[in-house]
N, C-alpha and C positions, 0 to 999 in steps of 0.2 A: 916578662914585665907587664905587658899589656893585659894579660890574663889576670895577673895579680891586681892591677889597677882597677880593672872592671869588677873583680870580685869585691874589692874594698868599697867601690862605689855602690854596688848592690847592697852590701851589708849596711852601709850608711843610710841608704833609703829605707831599708827594712827596720833598722833601729829607730829611725826618726818616726816612722809610722806607728811603731809599737809605743813609743814615748807618748805621742799625741793620742793614740788609741786608748791608753790607760787613763789619760785625763778625761777623755770622753766617757769612759765607763764609770769613773768616780762621780762625775757630774750626773750621769743617768741614775746611778745608785742613790744619790742624794734625792733626785726627783722622785723615784719610786718610794723611798722611805717617807718623805714628807707628804706625798699624796696619801699613802696608807695611814699615816698618823692623823692627818686632818679628817680623813674619811671616818676613821674609828672614833675620834674625839667628837666630831660634830654629829655623828650618828647617835652616839650615846646621849648627847644633849637633846636631840630631836625625839629619841625614844622615850626619854623621861617626860616629854610633853604629850605622849600618847600616839605618836605616829606609827605607821605600819613598818615593821622591822626591815624586811628584805627590800622593799621598795625604797625606803629611806636611805639604806646603805648604798643601793645602786645609784640613787640620785646624787648623793653626796660625792660618791666616787667620780661620777662624770663631771660634776662641777669643778672639783679640785684638780682632776687630771687634765682637763681642758685649760683651766686658768694657769696652773703651774707649768704646763707644757708650753704655753706661749711665752712665759716669763723666762724659762731656763735658757733658751738660745741668747736672750738679751744679756743675762748676767753670767752665763756660763763661760763665755769667751773672756769677759773682763776679769772674772774671779779665778778661773782655772787656766785660761789660755795665756793671758798677758804675763803672769808671773813665771810661766814656763819657757818663755822666749829666750831669756838670758841663760837658763839652764841648758836648753837644747843647743844653743850656739856655742856655749862654753865647752860642750862635749864634742864639738867638731861638726855640727850640722851646718850646711851651707845656708846662705840667705834664701835661695830658691826653695830648698827643702823645708825651711822653717815656714815660708809662706804657704806652701802646699800642705804642710803639716797642720797648720791652723785651720785651713779649709777642710781637711780630712776630719779633724776633731769636731768642727761645727756641723758638718753634714752627717757624720756618724751619729752624733747626739740627736739631731733632728729626726733622722730615720727611725731611731729606736723609740723616741717619744711618740712619733706617729703610730708605729706598730703597737706600742703599749696602749695608747688611747683607743685605737681601732679594735684590738682584741678585748680590752676592758669594756668598751661600748657594746660589742657583740655579746659578751657574757652577761651583761646586765640588761640586755634587751632594748638597748637604745636604737634610735633611728640613724641611718647612714646618709641621710640627705645632706647633711652639713659637712661631711668628711672632706669633700673636695676643696671647699673654701677653707677648712681648717688646715689642710696641707699647704695651701698658698700662704696662709697667715704664718705658719711655721717657717716657710722659706723667707718670708718678709722679716721674721724675727732673726733669722740667721744673718741676713744682710745688715739689719739694724744693729745687731750685736757686734758685728765686725767693725762697723763704723764707730760704735761706742768704745771698743777696745783701741782703735786707732787714736781717737781723741784722748783717751787716757794715757797712751804712750807718748803722744805729742805734747800735751799740756798738763799732764799729771792729774791730780784730783780735781782741779778746776775744769779740765776738759770732760772728765767723767760726770761731774755734777751738772755742767751745762747740757751735756748730751742727754742725761736722764730727764732733766727738766723739759728739754725740747720734745723728747718722745712722749712724756706725760701730757704735755699740752697738745701735741698732735693727736695722741690717742683719745683724749677727752673731747677735743674739737671734732675729730673724725667720728667718734662714737655718737655724739649728739646729732651731727648731720645724718649719720647712718640711720639712726632710729627715727629721726624726724622725716626722712625721705622714704621710710617704709622698708629699709634694707633688712631689718631684723625679721619682719614678716616674710620677706622673700626667702630668707634662709630657712626659717621654720617650715615653710611650705615646700621647700625643695626647689624653688624657682631661682636658682643661682646663676643661670647663664649670663644675665646682664652684668653680674658682678665679677665673673670669672676673668675676663680679659683685662679690665683695669687693675685688678689685684695682681694678675700675672705680670703685667708690665712693671708695676711698682716693685714686686719681689725681685725680678731680674735686674732692674736698675740698681737696687740697693746692694744685691750680691756682687755685681760687677764693680760698683763703686767701692765696696769694702775690700775686694781683692786688689784693686789698683792702689788704694790707700795703703794697704799693708806693704805692697811692693815699694812704694815711694818711701815709707817710713823706715823699713828694714834695710833699704839700700844705704842709709847713712847711720844705721844703728851700731853702736859700739858696746861690746860686752864689758861691764865694769867688774874688775877683779878685786 
């Protein structure tokens, strides 16, 4: 009986990881397709203006891969993760498995995005000076996306809207301060040491806060049949 119970528990964990893994893969596929689409479309627009072909394609790819890569952790959890919570739990996933399943989806997505951007950056001859900061920004996006998903679960569309507006205001304000203080120049010159520790602290705090919020919300979550 103990062996059967253990086997069932292992199968439940594996099934849960597969479920959330498929959602991560669907989100990543959407990311790849949208980056390729915008790269192709915007490159055609630039080529019609007389720009150099290969250089313009490489530039457009890096722009949209980086931008969309930072956006996907924010919207991926809310768009693909939150709707899957009820499905996973209705098929027998425990609350703890669901919490870790969401974490698995978010981190798998972030890792794949980083590798895609890194390989694409290498193939297009880009600099790697900014990749460390980009990784931290991705991790920050994971934590922010989890908090956004929690707000959506707790307060519905109002929570999601307020969270989006808050992050937009924070991003704009932080971006203005960042540029005014010369942060952009530091990144372009590869002098990112001064920025690494503050970003790391923010990223870790957001990720921990996101995991704790999921635990609190799912502890009282009821599956509606």
